[in-house]
N, C-alpha and C positions, 0 to 999 in steps of 0.2 A: 691459667697456668697449665702448660702442656706436659703430660706424664706418659712415660713408657713404663709398663709394668710387666715383669717376668716372674711367673709362678707356675710350676707344672701341675699343681693340684687344682682341678677345675673349680671346686666349690670355694676354695680360698681365693683364687684369682677372680672369680665372679663376685664374691663378697666384697673384696677390696675395690673392684671396679665400681660397684654401686655406692660404696661408702665414699670414695673419692669424688665421684660425680655429684653426690648429694652435698658435698662441701665446696662445690664450685670448680673442681679440677676438670680439665679436658683430657680424657684418656685417648691418646692418639694411637696407641698400640698396646694390646694385652696379649702376651705371647707365652708359649709353654716350653721353649727350648733355647739352647745357647745360640745356634745359628740364626734363629728368628730374632732373638734379642739383639745380636750384633747388627743385623740388617736394619732393625727398627731404630737403634741408637744413631746410626750413621745417616739413615734416610730421613728420619723425622726431626732430628735435632731438638729433643725435648728440653724443657726447663728443669726437669728432674727425672731420674730413673730410679725405680724401686725394683730391686732384683733379689732373687733367691740365689744363694751361692751354688747349690747343686741342681743342675738342670739336665734334661736329656740332651744328647744321647748317652753320655757315660755317667751322669750323676756324680761328677767329681767337683770340678771348679768352673764349669762353663759360664755360669752367671757372672762370677767375678772376673774371669778373663775377658769376657765381652765388655764389661764395664771398664776395665783397665785399658783395653784397646781403644774404646771410645774416648776415654779421658786423655789418651795420648794424642788422639786426633783433635780433640777439643779440650784443651787444658782447663781444669776447674769445673768440668761438667758435674753438676750435683748428683751424687749417688747415695741412696739409702739401701743398705743391705739388710735383708731379713734372713735369719738362719735359725736352724734348730739348735745349733751348738756354738760355743765359743771356739773359734778356730784361729789361733794366734797368728799363724802364717798368713792367712788371708787378711786378717785385720791389719797386720803390718804392711802388707803389699798395698792395701788401700790407703794407708797413711803415708806411704813412702814419698809422694811428691810434695807433701807439705802444703798443698793448695787449699785445704779446707773443703767446705761443701760436701761433707761426708757424714754418714751415719751407719751404725751397726747395731741393730736391735735383734733380740731373741724373740722368736715367735710366741713362745709360751709365757713371755713376760710383758707382752703388750696387753694391758688390762682393760683399756677402754678406747673408744673412738677418739676422744680428745687427745690422749697421749700420742696416738699414732699420727693424727692430723697435725698436731703441733710439731712432731719430729719431721714430717715431710716438709712443712712450711719453713722450719728452721734450716734444714739442709738446702732447700731450694734458694734460700736467701744468702747462702754462703757460710752458714754456721755448721755446727756439729751436733750430733745426737748419738751419743755412745751409751750403750747399756752399762750399768755399774759392774755387771759381771765381766764384761769385756775388759773394762779398765782394770778390774782386780786381777784378771789373768795376765794382762800386760805388765802390771806391777810385779806379779809373782815371777814372771819370766825374766824380770830384771832384778831378782832378789839378791844376786851377788854383786850388783852395782853398788860400789862403795857410797856414793852420795845418797842414793835412795835409802841405804841402810842406816844413815844418820838421822832420818826423819823420825820424829816422835809419832806415837799412835794417833794423836790428834792431827798432826800435820799430814799424815797419810789419809785421814778422813777428809781433810780439806782438799788435798790433792785429787782425790777420787771425785769429789763433787765439782771441783774446778774443771776436771777433764770431761765431766758430763755436760759442761757448758753453763754451770750455775754462776751467777753474779755473787759478789760479796754479800749482798742483801739476802739472796736465796740461801746461800751457805749458812749464814747466821741463823736464819729461820729453821733450817733443817737440823742444825746441831745445837740449837737453843743456847747460843752465845751471842755476844754483842758484835756489831759490825767492826768495831775497833779491834776486838780480839781476832776476828777473821783477817783483818788487814795485817796484823802483826804476824799471824801464822803464814799468810801468803808471802810476805816479805822474807820471812825466814826460809820458806820452801824455795823461792827463787834464788835466794842467796846460796843455799846449800847445793842447788842444782846448777849454779852458774848461768842462770838465764836472766835476761833483761826483764825487769819488772814493768808491767803495763797495766793501765786501768781499763783498757779495752777488752771486753770479755772474750771475743773471738780470737784476738791476738794471744791472749793468755792461754786459751785452749790449744791453739796451734803450737805454741811453745811447749806446753806440757806433753802433748801427743808426739811432737817431734822428738822430745827427750826420750819418751818411752819407746819410740821406734828406733832409737840408737843414733839420732841425728842431733847430738848435743849442741845447744846454743842456737839452733836454727829457728828463726822467727821471722814471719812475713810482715 
C-alpha cells in the first residue's frame, strides 16, 4: 500500500515512516511542507495520504488544503489527518464531499502503534477513523440543532461511537449493553435525525457524519 506522509517535525515524520514501513506500507513520499505535499499527492497518486493540518510555509492550513485539492482531482482519495487540536472548520471541510475514506486523529491521543496502523488501514479501505473528541466537538457545534437536542444521553453515546466507525457489536461491548439495546438506540437515533437506517457500518458512519456536517439526509 503506497503512502504519502506530510509532517514538518523531522523526528515524528521519521518515526512514522519507520513504523509504517515495518507494517508493510510503502512510503512513496515523506514531505515537510504544503507545496511538497501537493506535488506528491498529484504526482505519486498514493493509496492513502497521512497529513498534518499545519505545514510550512505559513503553518495555517496548508496540509488540509493540499489534501482537499488532491481529493478534488481524485475523488475519494483516502486522507488521514493528524492534528494537535480539534479544528471544527477543517474537520467539516474534510467531511463536506461525503465520499468517506477520511480520518481525523489527535496526535496526543494516539496511544499505540496498533491504533494508528488500524486507522490508516481503515481509511485506506474507504472507511472512517474519527477521534471521539472530534466527534464531540462536531456534536457540540450542532447543539442548537433541534433533532440532536432530542437525543437521550445514551443515544448520544451510541451516536458518538457510531461516528467513530463502531459496529453494533463493538458499541454494545464499549457501553456494556446488549446488541439488541444498541439496535433499538440506533433505530431511534436515525428516526430522530431523519436518516435512512442501514446495517452497513460505513454507510451508517457516512450518514451520521453528513448530518453533523449539515448535509441532512445525505447517504451514499
